HTML snippet that shows the backbone in 3Dmol.js (N, CA, C, O; Angstrom):
<script src="https://3Dmol.org/build/3Dmol-min.js"></script>
<div id="view" style="width:600px;height:400px;position:relative"></div>
<script>
const pdb = `
ATOM      1  N   MET A   1       6.578 -46.283 -31.738  1.00  0.00           N
ATOM      2  CA  MET A   1       6.981 -45.334 -30.726  1.00  0.00           C
ATOM      3  C   MET A   1       6.947 -46.010 -29.370  1.00  0.00           C
ATOM      4  O   MET A   1       6.037 -46.777 -29.056  1.00  0.00           O
ATOM      5  N   THR A   2       7.919 -45.720 -28.609  1.00  0.00           N
ATOM      6  CA  THR A   2       7.975 -46.327 -27.284  1.00  0.00           C
ATOM      7  C   THR A   2       7.268 -45.430 -26.289  1.00  0.00           C
ATOM      8  O   THR A   2       6.961 -44.272 -26.568  1.00  0.00           O
ATOM      9  N   ALA A   3       7.022 -45.993 -25.130  1.00  0.00           N
ATOM     10  CA  ALA A   3       6.349 -45.233 -24.076  1.00  0.00           C
ATOM     11  C   ALA A   3       7.236 -44.082 -23.610  1.00  0.00           C
ATOM     12  O   ALA A   3       6.747 -43.017 -23.234  1.00  0.00           O
ATOM     13  N   MET A   4       8.566 -44.318 -23.642  1.00  0.00           N
ATOM     14  CA  MET A   4       9.513 -43.294 -23.212  1.00  0.00           C
ATOM     15  C   MET A   4       9.483 -42.101 -24.175  1.00  0.00           C
ATOM     16  O   MET A   4       9.535 -40.956 -23.724  1.00  0.00           O
ATOM     17  N   ALA A   5       9.401 -42.340 -25.480  1.00  0.00           N
ATOM     18  CA  ALA A   5       9.358 -41.277 -26.475  1.00  0.00           C
ATOM     19  C   ALA A   5       8.049 -40.502 -26.374  1.00  0.00           C
ATOM     20  O   ALA A   5       8.032 -39.280 -26.519  1.00  0.00           O
ATOM     21  N   THR A   6       6.951 -41.218 -26.123  1.00  0.00           N
ATOM     22  CA  THR A   6       5.655 -40.564 -25.980  1.00  0.00           C
ATOM     23  C   THR A   6       5.648 -39.652 -24.766  1.00  0.00           C
ATOM     24  O   THR A   6       5.143 -38.531 -24.835  1.00  0.00           O
ATOM     25  N   THR A   7       6.200 -40.117 -23.663  1.00  0.00           N
ATOM     26  CA  THR A   7       6.283 -39.312 -22.446  1.00  0.00           C
ATOM     27  C   THR A   7       7.145 -38.082 -22.688  1.00  0.00           C
ATOM     28  O   THR A   7       6.814 -36.989 -22.228  1.00  0.00           O
ATOM     29  N   SER A   8       8.232 -38.251 -23.397  1.00  0.00           N
ATOM     30  CA  SER A   8       9.118 -37.131 -23.707  1.00  0.00           C
ATOM     31  C   SER A   8       8.399 -36.090 -24.566  1.00  0.00           C
ATOM     32  O   SER A   8       8.532 -34.889 -24.330  1.00  0.00           O
ATOM     33  N   ASN A   9       7.643 -36.546 -25.558  1.00  0.00           N
ATOM     34  CA  ASN A   9       6.884 -35.622 -26.409  1.00  0.00           C
ATOM     35  C   ASN A   9       5.826 -34.871 -25.615  1.00  0.00           C
ATOM     36  O   ASN A   9       5.618 -33.676 -25.823  1.00  0.00           O
ATOM     37  N   ILE A  10       5.167 -35.563 -24.717  1.00  0.00           N
ATOM     38  CA  ILE A  10       4.135 -34.934 -23.887  1.00  0.00           C
ATOM     39  C   ILE A  10       4.771 -33.888 -22.972  1.00  0.00           C
ATOM     40  O   ILE A  10       4.230 -32.796 -22.797  1.00  0.00           O
ATOM     41  N   GLU A  11       5.922 -34.231 -22.390  1.00  0.00           N
ATOM     42  CA  GLU A  11       6.605 -33.283 -21.511  1.00  0.00           C
ATOM     43  C   GLU A  11       7.075 -32.056 -22.287  1.00  0.00           C
ATOM     44  O   GLU A  11       7.003 -30.938 -21.777  1.00  0.00           O
ATOM     45  N   GLN A  12       7.551 -32.254 -23.509  1.00  0.00           N
ATOM     46  CA  GLN A  12       7.976 -31.123 -24.329  1.00  0.00           C
ATOM     47  C   GLN A  12       6.793 -30.236 -24.693  1.00  0.00           C
ATOM     48  O   GLN A  12       6.891 -29.009 -24.659  1.00  0.00           O
ATOM     49  N   ALA A  13       5.680 -30.861 -25.038  1.00  0.00           N
ATOM     50  CA  ALA A  13       4.479 -30.100 -25.374  1.00  0.00           C
ATOM     51  C   ALA A  13       3.977 -29.326 -24.156  1.00  0.00           C
ATOM     52  O   ALA A  13       3.523 -28.188 -24.274  1.00  0.00           O
ATOM     53  N   LEU A  14       4.065 -29.954 -22.996  1.00  0.00           N
ATOM     54  CA  LEU A  14       3.634 -29.295 -21.761  1.00  0.00           C
ATOM     55  C   LEU A  14       4.537 -28.104 -21.439  1.00  0.00           C
ATOM     56  O   LEU A  14       4.044 -27.054 -21.026  1.00  0.00           O
ATOM     57  N   GLU A  15       5.818 -28.246 -21.615  1.00  0.00           N
ATOM     58  CA  GLU A  15       6.757 -27.148 -21.388  1.00  0.00           C
ATOM     59  C   GLU A  15       6.502 -26.002 -22.366  1.00  0.00           C
ATOM     60  O   GLU A  15       6.557 -24.831 -21.990  1.00  0.00           O
ATOM     61  N   LEU A  16       6.229 -26.344 -23.601  1.00  0.00           N
ATOM     62  CA  LEU A  16       5.916 -25.335 -24.607  1.00  0.00           C
ATOM     63  C   LEU A  16       4.632 -24.583 -24.246  1.00  0.00           C
ATOM     64  O   LEU A  16       4.566 -23.361 -24.379  1.00  0.00           O
ATOM     65  N   ALA A  17       3.631 -25.306 -23.795  1.00  0.00           N
ATOM     66  CA  ALA A  17       2.366 -24.679 -23.397  1.00  0.00           C
ATOM     67  C   ALA A  17       2.580 -23.761 -22.193  1.00  0.00           C
ATOM     68  O   ALA A  17       1.996 -22.679 -22.127  1.00  0.00           O
ATOM     69  N   ARG A  18       3.409 -24.185 -21.248  1.00  0.00           N
ATOM     70  CA  ARG A  18       3.706 -23.344 -20.076  1.00  0.00           C
ATOM     71  C   ARG A  18       4.434 -22.075 -20.498  1.00  0.00           C
ATOM     72  O   ARG A  18       4.141 -20.994 -19.987  1.00  0.00           O
ATOM     73  N   ALA A  19       5.372 -22.196 -21.419  1.00  0.00           N
ATOM     74  CA  ALA A  19       6.113 -21.022 -21.902  1.00  0.00           C
ATOM     75  C   ALA A  19       5.172 -20.048 -22.607  1.00  0.00           C
ATOM     76  O   ALA A  19       5.277 -18.836 -22.422  1.00  0.00           O
ATOM     77  N   GLU A  20       4.262 -20.570 -23.408  1.00  0.00           N
ATOM     78  CA  GLU A  20       3.293 -19.713 -24.091  1.00  0.00           C
ATOM     79  C   GLU A  20       2.356 -19.042 -23.098  1.00  0.00           C
ATOM     80  O   GLU A  20       2.002 -17.874 -23.262  1.00  0.00           O
ATOM     81  N   ALA A  21       1.958 -19.776 -22.074  1.00  0.00           N
ATOM     82  CA  ALA A  21       1.076 -19.208 -21.048  1.00  0.00           C
ATOM     83  C   ALA A  21       1.795 -18.086 -20.299  1.00  0.00           C
ATOM     84  O   ALA A  21       1.189 -17.058 -19.996  1.00  0.00           O
ATOM     85  N   ARG A  22       3.081 -18.276 -19.999  1.00  0.00           N
ATOM     86  CA  ARG A  22       3.849 -17.225 -19.325  1.00  0.00           C
ATOM     87  C   ARG A  22       3.971 -15.994 -20.216  1.00  0.00           C
ATOM     88  O   ARG A  22       3.835 -14.868 -19.738  1.00  0.00           O
ATOM     89  N   ALA A  23       4.223 -16.196 -21.495  1.00  0.00           N
ATOM     90  CA  ALA A  23       4.351 -15.076 -22.432  1.00  0.00           C
ATOM     91  C   ALA A  23       3.028 -14.311 -22.539  1.00  0.00           C
ATOM     92  O   ALA A  23       3.022 -13.080 -22.521  1.00  0.00           O
ATOM     93  N   LEU A  24       1.922 -15.028 -22.648  1.00  0.00           N
ATOM     94  CA  LEU A  24       0.618 -14.376 -22.718  1.00  0.00           C
ATOM     95  C   LEU A  24       0.290 -13.640 -21.421  1.00  0.00           C
ATOM     96  O   LEU A  24      -0.289 -12.554 -21.447  1.00  0.00           O
ATOM     97  N   SER A  25       0.657 -14.230 -20.299  1.00  0.00           N
ATOM     98  CA  SER A  25       0.434 -13.596 -19.008  1.00  0.00           C
ATOM     99  C   SER A  25       1.238 -12.303 -18.897  1.00  0.00           C
ATOM    100  O   SER A  25       0.736 -11.298 -18.394  1.00  0.00           O
ATOM    101  N   ASP A  26       2.474 -12.328 -19.361  1.00  0.00           N
ATOM    102  CA  ASP A  26       3.301 -11.121 -19.342  1.00  0.00           C
ATOM    103  C   ASP A  26       2.714 -10.040 -20.245  1.00  0.00           C
ATOM    104  O   ASP A  26       2.707  -8.864 -19.881  1.00  0.00           O
ATOM    105  N   GLN A  27       2.224 -10.431 -21.417  1.00  0.00           N
ATOM    106  CA  GLN A  27       1.612  -9.459 -22.330  1.00  0.00           C
ATOM    107  C   GLN A  27       0.363  -8.841 -21.716  1.00  0.00           C
ATOM    108  O   GLN A  27       0.136  -7.637 -21.838  1.00  0.00           O
ATOM    109  N   LEU A  28      -0.444  -9.664 -21.056  1.00  0.00           N
ATOM    110  CA  LEU A  28      -1.655  -9.174 -20.417  1.00  0.00           C
ATOM    111  C   LEU A  28      -1.308  -8.211 -19.285  1.00  0.00           C
ATOM    112  O   LEU A  28      -1.940  -7.165 -19.136  1.00  0.00           O
ATOM    113  N   ARG A  29      -0.313  -8.566 -18.499  1.00  0.00           N
ATOM    114  CA  ARG A  29       0.128  -7.703 -17.409  1.00  0.00           C
ATOM    115  C   ARG A  29       0.603  -6.349 -17.948  1.00  0.00           C
ATOM    116  O   ARG A  29       0.284  -5.306 -17.379  1.00  0.00           O
ATOM    117  N   GLN A  30       1.361  -6.371 -19.043  1.00  0.00           N
ATOM    118  CA  GLN A  30       1.852  -5.134 -19.644  1.00  0.00           C
ATOM    119  C   GLN A  30       0.699  -4.297 -20.202  1.00  0.00           C
ATOM    120  O   GLN A  30       0.698  -3.073 -20.068  1.00  0.00           O
ATOM    121  N   ALA A  31      -0.273  -4.949 -20.824  1.00  0.00           N
ATOM    122  CA  ALA A  31      -1.429  -4.228 -21.355  1.00  0.00           C
ATOM    123  C   ALA A  31      -2.225  -3.567 -20.235  1.00  0.00           C
ATOM    124  O   ALA A  31      -2.685  -2.435 -20.379  1.00  0.00           O
ATOM    125  N   ARG A  32      -2.385  -4.273 -19.124  1.00  0.00           N
ATOM    126  CA  ARG A  32      -3.091  -3.690 -17.975  1.00  0.00           C
ATOM    127  C   ARG A  32      -2.341  -2.481 -17.440  1.00  0.00           C
ATOM    128  O   ARG A  32      -2.949  -1.460 -17.117  1.00  0.00           O
ATOM    129  N   ALA A  33      -1.024  -2.593 -17.345  1.00  0.00           N
ATOM    130  CA  ALA A  33      -0.210  -1.475 -16.859  1.00  0.00           C
ATOM    131  C   ALA A  33      -0.320  -0.282 -17.801  1.00  0.00           C
ATOM    132  O   ALA A  33      -0.404   0.859 -17.346  1.00  0.00           O
ATOM    133  N   ASP A  34      -0.320  -0.532 -19.108  1.00  0.00           N
ATOM    134  CA  ASP A  34      -0.453   0.551 -20.086  1.00  0.00           C
ATOM    135  C   ASP A  34      -1.813   1.236 -19.957  1.00  0.00           C
ATOM    136  O   ASP A  34      -1.897   2.464 -19.979  1.00  0.00           O
ATOM    137  N   LEU A  35      -2.860   0.455 -19.824  1.00  0.00           N
ATOM    138  CA  LEU A  35      -4.195   1.035 -19.674  1.00  0.00           C
ATOM    139  C   LEU A  35      -4.301   1.835 -18.385  1.00  0.00           C
ATOM    140  O   LEU A  35      -4.920   2.899 -18.357  1.00  0.00           O
ATOM    141  N   HIS A  36      -3.703   1.329 -17.333  1.00  0.00           N
ATOM    142  CA  HIS A  36      -3.735   2.032 -16.054  1.00  0.00           C
ATOM    143  C   HIS A  36      -3.010   3.367 -16.179  1.00  0.00           C
ATOM    144  O   HIS A  36      -3.484   4.392 -15.689  1.00  0.00           O
ATOM    145  N   ARG A  37      -1.860   3.343 -16.840  1.00  0.00           N
ATOM    146  CA  ARG A  37      -1.081   4.566 -17.037  1.00  0.00           C
ATOM    147  C   ARG A  37      -1.871   5.577 -17.866  1.00  0.00           C
ATOM    148  O   ARG A  37      -1.881   6.766 -17.548  1.00  0.00           O
ATOM    149  N   LEU A  38      -2.528   5.116 -18.917  1.00  0.00           N
ATOM    150  CA  LEU A  38      -3.331   6.002 -19.751  1.00  0.00           C
ATOM    151  C   LEU A  38      -4.513   6.579 -18.976  1.00  0.00           C
ATOM    152  O   LEU A  38      -4.847   7.755 -19.123  1.00  0.00           O
ATOM    153  N   GLY A  39      -5.128   5.763 -18.171  1.00  0.00           N
ATOM    154  CA  GLY A  39      -6.251   6.232 -17.363  1.00  0.00           C
ATOM    155  C   GLY A  39      -5.830   7.304 -16.389  1.00  0.00           C
ATOM    156  O   GLY A  39      -6.540   8.293 -16.207  1.00  0.00           O
ATOM    157  N   ILE A  40      -4.685   7.124 -15.760  1.00  0.00           N
ATOM    158  CA  ILE A  40      -4.184   8.115 -14.817  1.00  0.00           C
ATOM    159  C   ILE A  40      -3.845   9.405 -15.552  1.00  0.00           C
ATOM    160  O   ILE A  40      -4.125  10.492 -15.046  1.00  0.00           O
ATOM    161  N   ALA A  41      -3.253   9.306 -16.727  1.00  0.00           N
ATOM    162  CA  ALA A  41      -2.914  10.500 -17.498  1.00  0.00           C
ATOM    163  C   ALA A  41      -4.184  11.273 -17.851  1.00  0.00           C
ATOM    164  O   ALA A  41      -4.197  12.501 -17.774  1.00  0.00           O
ATOM    165  N   ASP A  42      -5.250  10.572 -18.237  1.00  0.00           N
ATOM    166  CA  ASP A  42      -6.509  11.234 -18.570  1.00  0.00           C
ATOM    167  C   ASP A  42      -7.114  11.901 -17.338  1.00  0.00           C
ATOM    168  O   ASP A  42      -7.667  12.997 -17.432  1.00  0.00           O
ATOM    169  N   GLN A  43      -7.012  11.245 -16.188  1.00  0.00           N
ATOM    170  CA  GLN A  43      -7.537  11.830 -14.961  1.00  0.00           C
ATOM    171  C   GLN A  43      -6.752  13.083 -14.590  1.00  0.00           C
ATOM    172  O   GLN A  43      -7.335  14.089 -14.188  1.00  0.00           O
ATOM    173  N   ASN A  44      -5.438  13.022 -14.724  1.00  0.00           N
ATOM    174  CA  ASN A  44      -4.618  14.191 -14.409  1.00  0.00           C
ATOM    175  C   ASN A  44      -4.950  15.345 -15.341  1.00  0.00           C
ATOM    176  O   ASN A  44      -5.035  16.492 -14.902  1.00  0.00           O
ATOM    177  N   ARG A  45      -5.136  15.056 -16.619  1.00  0.00           N
ATOM    178  CA  ARG A  45      -5.487  16.092 -17.581  1.00  0.00           C
ATOM    179  C   ARG A  45      -6.824  16.733 -17.210  1.00  0.00           C
ATOM    180  O   ARG A  45      -6.972  17.953 -17.281  1.00  0.00           O
ATOM    181  N   ALA A  46      -7.783  15.920 -16.819  1.00  0.00           N
ATOM    182  CA  ALA A  46      -9.090  16.447 -16.430  1.00  0.00           C
ATOM    183  C   ALA A  46      -8.977  17.306 -15.171  1.00  0.00           C
ATOM    184  O   ALA A  46      -9.635  18.341 -15.070  1.00  0.00           O
ATOM    185  N   LEU A  47      -8.150  16.887 -14.211  1.00  0.00           N
ATOM    186  CA  LEU A  47      -7.974  17.679 -12.998  1.00  0.00           C
ATOM    187  C   LEU A  47      -7.313  19.020 -13.293  1.00  0.00           C
ATOM    188  O   LEU A  47      -7.704  20.039 -12.724  1.00  0.00           O
ATOM    189  N   VAL A  48      -6.321  19.031 -14.171  1.00  0.00           N
ATOM    190  CA  VAL A  48      -5.656  20.281 -14.535  1.00  0.00           C
ATOM    191  C   VAL A  48      -6.633  21.214 -15.241  1.00  0.00           C
ATOM    192  O   VAL A  48      -6.679  22.408 -14.944  1.00  0.00           O
ATOM    193  N   CYS A  49      -7.402  20.680 -16.164  1.00  0.00           N
ATOM    194  CA  CYS A  49      -8.402  21.508 -16.858  1.00  0.00           C
ATOM    195  C   CYS A  49      -9.418  22.075 -15.882  1.00  0.00           C
ATOM    196  O   CYS A  49      -9.799  23.240 -15.996  1.00  0.00           O
ATOM    197  N   ALA A  50      -9.858  21.279 -14.936  1.00  0.00           N
ATOM    198  CA  ALA A  50     -10.824  21.751 -13.946  1.00  0.00           C
ATOM    199  C   ALA A  50     -10.219  22.845 -13.077  1.00  0.00           C
ATOM    200  O   ALA A  50     -10.888  23.829 -12.764  1.00  0.00           O
ATOM    201  N   ALA A  51      -8.961  22.681 -12.688  1.00  0.00           N
ATOM    202  CA  ALA A  51      -8.299  23.700 -11.863  1.00  0.00           C
ATOM    203  C   ALA A  51      -8.139  25.001 -12.633  1.00  0.00           C
ATOM    204  O   ALA A  51      -8.377  26.078 -12.087  1.00  0.00           O
ATOM    205  N   VAL A  52      -7.738  24.910 -13.895  1.00  0.00           N
ATOM    206  CA  VAL A  52      -7.553  26.114 -14.710  1.00  0.00           C
ATOM    207  C   VAL A  52      -8.887  26.818 -14.933  1.00  0.00           C
ATOM    208  O   VAL A  52      -8.971  28.039 -14.797  1.00  0.00           O
ATOM    209  N   SER A  53      -9.916  26.072 -15.269  1.00  0.00           N
ATOM    210  CA  SER A  53     -11.213  26.711 -15.504  1.00  0.00           C
ATOM    211  C   SER A  53     -11.772  27.291 -14.211  1.00  0.00           C
ATOM    212  O   SER A  53     -12.419  28.338 -14.243  1.00  0.00           O
ATOM    213  N   GLY A  54     -11.543  26.645 -13.089  1.00  0.00           N
ATOM    214  CA  GLY A  54     -11.975  27.198 -11.800  1.00  0.00           C
ATOM    215  C   GLY A  54     -11.259  28.492 -11.477  1.00  0.00           C
ATOM    216  O   GLY A  54     -11.870  29.453 -11.012  1.00  0.00           O
ATOM    217  N   ALA A  55      -9.946  28.513 -11.730  1.00  0.00           N
ATOM    218  CA  ALA A  55      -9.171  29.737 -11.475  1.00  0.00           C
ATOM    219  C   ALA A  55      -9.647  30.870 -12.379  1.00  0.00           C
ATOM    220  O   ALA A  55      -9.780  32.007 -11.926  1.00  0.00           O
ATOM    221  N   LEU A  56      -9.905  30.574 -13.643  1.00  0.00           N
ATOM    222  CA  LEU A  56     -10.418  31.606 -14.557  1.00  0.00           C
ATOM    223  C   LEU A  56     -11.785  32.107 -14.105  1.00  0.00           C
ATOM    224  O   LEU A  56     -12.067  33.302 -14.193  1.00  0.00           O
ATOM    225  N   GLY A  57     -12.623  31.215 -13.629  1.00  0.00           N
ATOM    226  CA  GLY A  57     -13.937  31.608 -13.126  1.00  0.00           C
ATOM    227  C   GLY A  57     -13.830  32.525 -11.920  1.00  0.00           C
ATOM    228  O   GLY A  57     -14.574  33.500 -11.807  1.00  0.00           O
ATOM    229  N   ILE A  58     -12.908  32.215 -11.020  1.00  0.00           N
ATOM    230  CA  ILE A  58     -12.712  33.064  -9.841  1.00  0.00           C
ATOM    231  C   ILE A  58     -12.197  34.443 -10.257  1.00  0.00           C
ATOM    232  O   ILE A  58     -12.666  35.465  -9.755  1.00  0.00           O
ATOM    233  N   LEU A  59     -11.230  34.464 -11.176  1.00  0.00           N
ATOM    234  CA  LEU A  59     -10.701  35.750 -11.643  1.00  0.00           C
ATOM    235  C   LEU A  59     -11.771  36.593 -12.317  1.00  0.00           C
ATOM    236  O   LEU A  59     -11.851  37.800 -12.086  1.00  0.00           O
ATOM    237  N   CYS A  60     -12.591  35.966 -13.147  1.00  0.00           N
ATOM    238  CA  CYS A  60     -13.685  36.699 -13.804  1.00  0.00           C
ATOM    239  C   CYS A  60     -14.676  37.209 -12.766  1.00  0.00           C
ATOM    240  O   CYS A  60     -15.141  38.345 -12.865  1.00  0.00           O
ATOM    241  N   GLY A  61     -14.998  36.407 -11.796  1.00  0.00           N
ATOM    242  CA  GLY A  61     -15.933  36.821 -10.750  1.00  0.00           C
ATOM    243  C   GLY A  61     -15.394  37.985  -9.935  1.00  0.00           C
ATOM    244  O   GLY A  61     -16.135  38.919  -9.631  1.00  0.00           O
ATOM    245  N   VAL A  62     -14.115  37.944  -9.575  1.00  0.00           N
ATOM    246  CA  VAL A  62     -13.508  39.044  -8.828  1.00  0.00           C
ATOM    247  C   VAL A  62     -13.479  40.303  -9.685  1.00  0.00           C
ATOM    248  O   VAL A  62     -13.783  41.395  -9.207  1.00  0.00           O
ATOM    249  N   GLY A  63     -13.111  40.143 -10.957  1.00  0.00           N
ATOM    250  CA  GLY A  63     -13.081  41.301 -11.859  1.00  0.00           C
ATOM    251  C   GLY A  63     -14.434  41.938 -12.019  1.00  0.00           C
ATOM    252  O   GLY A  63     -14.550  43.163 -11.972  1.00  0.00           O
ATOM    253  N   ILE A  64     -15.459  41.138 -12.207  1.00  0.00           N
ATOM    254  CA  ILE A  64     -16.809  41.667 -12.346  1.00  0.00           C
ATOM    255  C   ILE A  64     -17.269  42.317 -11.034  1.00  0.00           C
ATOM    256  O   ILE A  64     -17.898  43.375 -11.044  1.00  0.00           O
ATOM    257  N   GLY A  65     -16.953  41.685  -9.929  1.00  0.00           N
ATOM    258  CA  GLY A  65     -17.309  42.244  -8.619  1.00  0.00           C
ATOM    259  C   GLY A  65     -16.669  43.588  -8.364  1.00  0.00           C
ATOM    260  O   GLY A  65     -17.314  44.502  -7.850  1.00  0.00           O
ATOM    261  N   LEU A  66     -15.397  43.714  -8.723  1.00  0.00           N
ATOM    262  CA  LEU A  66     -14.700  44.990  -8.537  1.00  0.00           C
ATOM    263  C   LEU A  66     -15.260  46.066  -9.459  1.00  0.00           C
ATOM    264  O   LEU A  66     -15.417  47.216  -9.050  1.00  0.00           O
ATOM    265  N   SER A  67     -15.564  45.694 -10.709  1.00  0.00           N
ATOM    266  CA  SER A  67     -16.108  46.693 -11.635  1.00  0.00           C
ATOM    267  C   SER A  67     -17.497  47.152 -11.216  1.00  0.00           C
ATOM    268  O   SER A  67     -17.822  48.326 -11.391  1.00  0.00           O
ATOM    269  N   VAL A  68     -18.306  46.290 -10.684  1.00  0.00           N
ATOM    270  CA  VAL A  68     -19.653  46.644 -10.229  1.00  0.00           C
ATOM    271  C   VAL A  68     -19.544  47.512  -8.967  1.00  0.00           C
ATOM    272  O   VAL A  68     -20.328  48.442  -8.779  1.00  0.00           O
ATOM    273  N   ARG A  69     -18.585  47.206  -8.121  1.00  0.00           N
ATOM    274  CA  ARG A  69     -18.421  47.917  -6.862  1.00  0.00           C
ATOM    275  C   ARG A  69     -17.985  49.370  -7.101  1.00  0.00           C
ATOM    276  O   ARG A  69     -18.381  50.264  -6.353  1.00  0.00           O
ATOM    277  N   ARG A  70     -17.171  49.609  -8.139  1.00  0.00           N
ATOM    278  CA  ARG A  70     -16.691  50.946  -8.426  1.00  0.00           C
ATOM    279  C   ARG A  70     -17.778  51.858  -8.986  1.00  0.00           C
ATOM    280  O   ARG A  70     -17.688  53.079  -8.853  1.00  0.00           O
ATOM    281  N   LYS A  71     -18.789  51.289  -9.601  1.00  0.00           N
ATOM    282  CA  LYS A  71     -19.847  52.100 -10.229  1.00  0.00           C
ATOM    283  C   LYS A  71     -20.827  52.623  -9.250  1.00  0.00           C
ATOM    284  O   LYS A  71     -21.769  53.319  -9.631  1.00  0.00           O
TER     285      LYS A  71
END
`;
const viewer = $3Dmol.createViewer("view");
viewer.addModel(pdb, "pdb");
viewer.setStyle({}, {cartoon: {color: "spectrum"}});
viewer.zoomTo();
viewer.render();
</script>
């Protein structure tokens, strides 16, 4: 093997490693984005549940207050 062929093989291997690193980096970036999206969806769901339960609590409190006041 000549020095030129060895250099060419090393450069090809280096290019392949760079391509794999870019692909893995893209996959990691996508996974982070997916997790972030899921986290936000869970937070929104929790906020909606809290708002609904708070509204129900207020309605029950007003209803009980009105019924006690009439007696």
